C-alpha positions as CSV (number, residue, x, y, z in Angstrom):
1,M,16.6,8.2,269.9
2,V,17.7,11.4,270.4
3,T,15.9,15.2,270.0
4,I,17.8,18.4,269.2
5,E,15.6,22.0,270.7
6,T,16.4,24.0,267.4
7,I,13.9,26.6,268.1
8,T,14.1,28.4,272.1
9,S,12.5,31.1,273.5
10,N,15.5,32.4,274.8
11,A,17.2,32.9,271.2
12,D,19.8,35.6,271.2
13,N,18.1,37.4,268.3
14,T,21.5,40.0,267.8
15,P,22.6,40.6,264.1
16,V,25.8,38.3,263.4
17,R,29.2,40.9,262.5
18,P,31.8,39.0,260.3
19,A,35.1,39.6,262.5
20,R,37.7,42.9,261.1
21,S,39.6,40.2,260.0
22,A,36.9,39.3,257.4
23,W,36.0,42.6,256.4
24,L,40.0,43.4,256.2
25,A,40.9,40.3,254.1
26,A,37.4,40.8,251.7
27,S,38.8,44.4,251.7
28,V,42.2,43.6,250.6
29,R,40.7,40.8,247.7
30,A,38.4,44.0,246.7
31,V,41.5,46.2,245.8
32,G,44.0,43.4,245.0
33,G,40.6,42.7,242.3
34,A,40.5,45.6,241.0
35,L,43.9,46.7,240.7
36,K,44.8,43.2,238.4
37,L,41.8,44.3,236.6
38,W,43.2,47.3,236.0
39,R,47.0,45.7,235.3
40,R,45.3,44.2,232.9
41,R,43.1,46.5,230.8
42,R,46.3,49.0,230.2
43,T,48.5,46.3,228.8
44,T,45.9,46.2,226.4
45,R,45.8,49.3,225.2
46,V,49.3,49.3,225.6
47,H,49.6,46.9,222.6
48,L,46.9,48.1,221.0
49,S,48.4,50.9,220.3
50,Q,51.8,49.3,219.1
51,L,49.3,48.3,215.9
52,T,49.6,48.6,212.5
53,D,46.4,49.9,210.8
54,E,46.7,46.9,208.6
55,Q,46.7,44.7,212.1
56,L,43.9,46.9,212.8
57,R,41.9,45.6,210.4
58,D,42.8,42.3,210.5
59,V,41.4,42.3,214.1
60,G,38.8,43.8,213.3
61,L,39.4,46.9,215.0
62,S,39.0,50.9,213.2
63,P,42.2,53.0,213.7
64,D,39.9,55.1,215.8
65,M,38.0,52.6,217.5
66,A,41.5,51.9,218.8
67,E,42.1,55.3,219.4
68,R,39.0,56.2,221.4
69,E,40.5,52.7,223.6
70,I,43.5,54.3,224.3
71,R,42.9,57.3,225.3
72,K,41.3,55.7,228.2
73,S,44.6,54.6,229.8
74,R,45.7,59.1,230.5
75,L,49.0,57.5,231.4
76,L,49.4,56.3,227.7
77,L,49.1,60.2,226.3
78,L,52.3,61.2,228.1
79,D,55.3,60.5,225.7
80,R,57.8,57.2,225.0
81,P,60.2,57.8,226.9
82,L,58.2,57.5,229.9
83,Q,56.3,54.8,229.0
84,P,57.7,51.8,231.4
85,P,58.4,48.9,228.6
86,F,55.5,46.1,228.8
């Protein structure tokens, strides 16, 4: 039978730091996730801005509620000709 020594008196107690590439990859994933969320919210607000009052009632929203949500995207407050098509 083989015994493995797991506790040694000469253990190195310096903290382990992640490699720079791991930190960079995590940062890129975080930024990518934030951009993906921003894009989804923006697209949803664009579609919401194109609904009629009747369609808003069908989904359970009042025009005031929809307007508040649309105003969260400042780019939607620009004139329509400047808006990219979605």
